[in-house]
C-alpha positions, 0 to 999 in steps of 0.5 A, spaced: 114 694 869 121 695 868 126 697 873 130 702 870 149 771 873 145 775 869 140 780 870 133 782 866 130 778 861 135 775 856 136 769 852 140 763 855 147 762 856 151 760 851 153 751 853 161 750 853 160 744 850 160 743 844 156 740 841 155 734 834 148 736 831 149 730 828 150 726 833 143 721 835 139 725 841 142 718 845 149 719 844 148 726 847 143 725 853 149 719 854 155 724 855 149 730 857 150 735 852 145 735 850 140 742 851 134 742 856 129 746 855 123 747 861 116 749 860 115 753 866 118 755 872 113 753 877 113 747 883 114 742 878 118 745 873 124 749 877 127 743 881 127 738 875 131 744 872 136 745 879 138 737 879 138 737 870 143 742 870 147 738 876 147 733 872 152 737 868 145 739 862 145 746 860 138 747 861 132 753 861 127 755 862 122 758 859 115 762 863 111 767 862 111 770 868 117 774 868 117 775 874 120 769 875 124 769 870 127 775 872 129 772 880 131 766 877 137 770 872 138 773 878 140 767 883 134 768 887 129 762 887 121 763 886 119 756 889 120 755 898 123 749 895 128 751 891 134 755 896 137 761 892 143 759 893 141 752 888 139 757 883 145 762 884 150 757 883 147 754 877 146 761 873 154 763 875 156 757 871 151 758 866 147 751 866 141 756 867 138 761 865 131 763 864 128 767 858 120 768 856 122 768 849 121 761 846 124 761 840 130 758 845 125 751 843 129 751 836 135 749 839 133 745 845 133 738 844 129 735 849 123 740 851 120 739 858 112 740 859 112 744 867 106 748 866 100 748 870 093 743 869 087 747 873 080 746 873 073 750 869 069 753 874 065 747 872 071 743 874 072 740 868 080 739 866 083 746 862 089 744 858 090 752 855 096 751 858 099 746 856 096 747 850 099 753 849 106 750 850 106 745 845 103 751 841 110 753 842 114 747 840 111 746 834 112 753 831 120 750 833 120 742 832 125 740 829 127 731 828 131 728 834 127 733 838 125 729 845 118 732 848 116 730 855 110 732 858 110 732 864 104 736 869 097 732 870 091 730 865 088 726 863 088 719 860 089 721 852 092 727 853 099 725 850 097 722 845 090 724 844 093 733 844 100 734 844 101 729 838 097 731 834 098 739 835 106 737 834 106 732 827 100 739 825 104 743 822 110 740 819 111 733 816 114 730 822 111 723 825 112 723 833 115 716 834 120 716 828 122 723 827 122 726 834 120 722 841 114 724 845 113 721 854 109 722 859 113 722 866 108 725 871 112 729 876 111 727 883 113 733 887 110 733 894 112 742 896 115 743 902 117 735 903 124 734 904 125 727 905 123 725 897 124 729 892 126 729 884 133 725 886 129 719 890 122 719 887 120 714 882 119 716 876 115 713 871 115 713 863 110 712 858 113 714 851 108 714 845 112 708 842 118 703 846 124 708 842 120 715 846 120 711 852 128 709 851 129 716 850 126 719 855 129 713 860 136 715 858 134 723 860 131 722 867 135 716 870 142 722 870 138 725 876 133 719 878 135 714 882 129 708 880 125 710 873 118 705 872 117 704 865 111 703 862 107 700 858 104 707 854 104 715 856 096 712 857 098 709 863 103 713 867 097 719 865 092 714 868 097 712 875 099 720 876 091 720 878 090 714 882 096 715 887 093 723 888 085 720 887 087 715 892 089 720 898 084 725 897 079 719 898 082 717 903 082 724 907 074 726 905 073 719 909 077 723 914 075 728 915 068 725 915 069 721 921 072 728 925 064 730 923 062 724 926 066 724 933 066 731 933 057 730 935 059 724 939 064 728 944 069 724 942 077 725 939 078 723 932 087 724 932 086 718 938 081 714 934 087 714 927 092 713 933 088 707 936 087 704 929 094 706 926 096 701 932 094 695 927 100 693 922 096 691 916 091 694 913 091 702 914 094 707 912 093 712 916 089 719 914 088 726 916 083 730 918 083 738 917 080 745 915 079 742 907 085 740 902 088 745 898 095 745 893 095 744 886 095 735 886 089 733 890 084 738 889 085 737 882 087 731 879 080 728 881 076 731 877 082 729 871 079 722 873 072 723 873 073 727 867 075 720 864 070 716 867 064 721 864 069 720 858 067 712 857 060 713 861 061 711 868 059 716 874 065 717 878 062 717 885 065 717 890 069 721 887 063 726 888 062 725 895 069 726 897 069 731 894 062 734 897 065 731 904 072 736 904 068 742 900 065 742 907 071 743 911 072 750 912 065 752 913 065 746 919 072 749 922 067 757 922 061 753 926 065 749 931 069 756 932 062 760 933 059 755 938 067 756 942 066 763 942 059 762 945 060 758 951 065 763 952 059 768 951 062 771 945 058 773 938 063 771 932 061 777 928 064 781 933 071 777 935 077 778 934 079 771 930 086 771 928 088 766 922 095 762 923 097 759 917 093 762 909 100 758 905 095 751 904 100 746 908 106 746 912 113 751 910 111 753 903 108 760 900 104 756 895 096 758 896 092 754 890 087 752 893 088 753 900 082 751 905 085 758 909 083 762 904 075 759 905 076 760 913 078 767 911 073 768 905 066 765 910 069 769 918 069 775 913 062 775 910 060 773 918 064 780 919 068 777 924 075 781 926 079 777 923 086 778 922 092 773 919 099 771 920 103 767 915 112 769 915 112 765 909 105 769 906 106 776 906 099 777 902 094 775 900 088 776 896 081 773 898 074 774 895 077 780 891 080 784 899 088 784 899 090 781 905 097 783 909 099 778 914 101 781 921 109 782 923 112 778 930 111 784 933 104 786 931 102 780 934 106 781 940 102 788 942 095 786 938 089 781 943 085 776 940 078 773 942 081 766 939 086 763 934 085 759 928 091 754 927 089 751 919 097 752 916 102 749 922 109 753 920 115 750 922 118 756 923 112 760 927 113 761 935 107 760 937 108 760 945 109 768 944 102 766 940 098 764 945 100 769 949 096 774 945 089 770 945 085 765 950 082 760 945 085 756 939 082 753 935 087 747 932 084 745 926 093 740 925 093 737 932 099 741 932 100 744 939 100 742 945 097 745 951 099 752 953 100 754 959 092 758 960 091 758 953 085 753 952 088 749 944 081 745 943 082 740 937 078 739 931 
């Protein structure tokens, strides 16, 4: 490896630079006169679009979500990792615009695919968004165009799915007439330390020239590039790095279940084990795993294993453990209430945090929703407070977050801390409850309120 201000749904801003399309793409990437299209303006796409705009490129964001397009064009951010000011500044200087019409791709020099890759009901990979993006690009494909897939996918997707779809509708050939690479997003929502800029960027081109052109694009915004030999290596690397975390979380979750039965603290165990200066990387238990990556990516790796006649037993076991954690949270809460002479079905329960992780508004695959569903089915009287998530749909029902004022007026038998946000006054919350089950080891003793760790 080598190191290396618009309103509504409008057309993209006209580039203020004079662009000579006859010049090679490599030159236009170097002087940042290339027009970049980013397909998908979510947690992966919008931060990338912002950094490219800051670097001097003119960027058009494409999204089928009309509300997201409207917000961006109004200078507002639809994701918590990007501030309104970041968007507004680029809209004002015409470095960024958003559209829901894909014909802008005919003028784009580079297209970055940053669309979701969810799972189907049977946990198999769902590539419909990648395929839709490929169809849109193929309809406007032109010579000397660079297409970079950043969405998580199974090894072989770039070469066996994306490239054939792009080539099918034209006489153009990947690596000769246009260029394709896989460069996975590594966004960690809420992480202020590692961003697009200082997180190393993996790049695997279909040909060496594809890798070179993708490198010219990303070197403008990323401090460290890592060029690998193929798209398959880059695709596999993304799956391995996320599945590593998935499996280790499942291990520590299973240890939490064991420690609970033994009557010892899993948190003290982890703290003690962490004193070893080598060969141990601490992971922490919780109510389950959430977000787009950790609960989803391992099943793309499992599908790849099945394709080659292998059973991914560790992934299967890890999934089984992690999926049990919401039930464990509810069962432990029931035990704690029983000790106080209270039935779960008659208890007033306050859930603290519905987002899947701290300080974000993303509820995708959030285990807190599963806890909410289980408590509701047990006929507990449940409310939730999350200043980042005003409303959430769970099991077909719409729940709305309490306000801070509500918290000071209502009393609850217990609270369950599922997602700790740094902007929540937990001391104020503690005055309204007698018991808090803390699934994240976030709280210490709080006056007369009993705090029990997971």
